N, C-alpha and C positions, 0 to 999 in steps of 0.2 A: 541415396543413403545420405543419413546426416552426420556432422562431424562428433556429434557426443549426444546422444539419446539418454544418459544416464541422472534419473530423477533429480540427484543428488547434485548437478550441474542447473539446476534450479533453486535461487534464494529468493526466499521471502524478504521483503523489502516494506515494512510498515512505518506507516507517516505519522506521529502521533505527538507533535511539538507545539500545537495549537493552544490559544491562549483562553479561548471560547468569548470572545469578545462580544459576541452578541447572546452569549449566554450570562453574561454580567461578571465575566473573566475567571468562569471556571472552567479550568482544564479539561476537555473533551476524554482527554486519556484517563482521569481520574473520575470521570461518572461513575455510578456504581451500575453493574447491568447481570442479573442475576447473583447477585449477591457479591462480585469481584468488580473491580476496575475494570472501564471498558478497556485500556489498553491490554490487560490480561486475555481476555473475551478472545479481541481480533489476534494474537499471537497464536491462540488455541486454535482460531481456524486455517490458518496459514501452515500449522503443524497438519492438522488434521488433513488437509489437501495433499501433505507429501513433500513439505518445504522440511528439510533437515535443519538447514542452515536460514535463520530466521535474523535479521538486522532491524531494530527498532529507533527510529529517531525520536529522541526526546528534546523538549525545549522547554516551556512553560512548568514552574515547578517540577521539571527535572528529578530533586532531591525524593520529592514527596513520590513521586510514580516509582522510582528504586525500592522504596521504604513499602510499600503500599501493596504494589504487584507482583507475583509471582513471576520474575520474566528470567529464572535460570535459564543456560544453555543459550539464552541469545545474545547475540552482539547489541551493544547499549552502545547508541551514538549520538555525542551530545551536541545541538543546534546552537551554538548563542546567538546565532541571527534569525532566530524565528519568529519574532515580531515582524520580519519584511518580509513573509509571506511563505506559503507551500513552495515555491521555486526554490528557496534554499533550502528545505529539508530533504528534497529530493534530488537536488546536488550534493548534501553533506552523505545520504544514503549510497547514492552510486558510488562517490567517494570512497566509500568505506568497504566497497565490496570489490573494488581494483586488487588484483592477485590473489584473490581467495579462491580462485579458478571456478567460479560461478561464471553459466554463458549466457544466464540470463536474470534477469531479477523480476519477480512478480509481486506489482506494488498494490498495497492495498492502502485504506484509510482508516483510520481507528474511528470513525466516526458514522461509521456504517455497519452496526451490527444485523441489518437484515437480510446481510449478503453471506451466506456462510460457506461451510466446507465443499458443498453439492456443487456450487455455481463456480469457486473457485478452484477446485480440481478440474473443472473443465476447461478453465483458462488454462492452466499452469498444461493440460495433457496437449495444447495448441504448440508447445515447444518444440521444432527442429531441429533449429542450429542457432548458431550468434547473432545468425540477420533476423530471428523472430521477430514480428510485432504483430501480437494479438489483443483482443479486447473483450472484456465482456458486453455485452448487448440486451439491452431491455426493449423488446417492442422493437427492435431494428436497431435504436440508438445506443451509441457508443457509451459506457460506464466504465466503474472499477468492479475485479481490479482488471491492471494493464499489465501484459506480458512484454516487456522489454529486452532484447538478446542484447548482450554487451557488444556488438557492433554499433549499436545505436544510441550508446551511453554517454559520449563525447559531444554526440549532435544534442539530444536530449537537454544535456548539462548545460550547452552553450546556449539555450533557449529557456531555458526554464528560470521566470523573472516574476516576481510578485506573489499572486495567490493560481497564476495560470499553470505550476508544475509545466505537464510534458504537453498541454494541448497545442501549443504552437508547432511545435514539431510533429506530433501527429497528426494536426489539419495538413502539413507539407507532405506527409508520407501516408495518406489516406489509401492510397490503392495498393498498399503493400501488405494494410491490416488486414489479420484476419478477426472477424465478428463471429463470436461465439454466444448465441442466444443462451441468455440464463433467465429471463425474466418467467421463466416454470417453476423456476426452483429459488427465486430471489426476490428480496424488495429492495431496491437501491436508495430509500429513503436517505439523508443524511441528520444526525443531530445537529442541528444552527441556532434553533432559538428556543426558548422554553417552552414553546407551543410544542416541538419534537419530543421534550422529552416525555410524552404519552407512550412513545416507541420501546422505552429503555424496560425490562420485565425485572 
């Protein structure tokens, strides 16, 4: 028996603060995909996957993201330390969820538009309780999104440095992670360089 299987107990956490250094300083959150900013698209995926609460961590050109994207209903979290890497955004996002009643965070990245609601829903469905750890897998290789039960948040925050995010913590707890195969329904490419822009629609 789980302590709480209510779907609202899984909050969406979107990391969207990066400055797009390898894209010539074009923040990924503001890239256009299907006629709207990528951050808006990514929020829509989390909502379609059943996350009623969505927290969005903004950094580079945050005012522009607020102005251009429809982020109504989201909790917007400013990360003034975004230049120090994704780890700072993950810490800020998890901190913003403290006291909300969320028992897990479903963490997604703004620059992976090939991962849609079907894959994200599968990973969210792996939630059991506050100790849950789950990750999408692609041909058996761990990727995003990642489900972090609240019991793990302090440990993740303590080890999230630079651009590693939760990687170090997840490596230490590999045996506890439920891998959810998503390779049949999603493509886990990143929009990192100008060559990757071909993936945007």
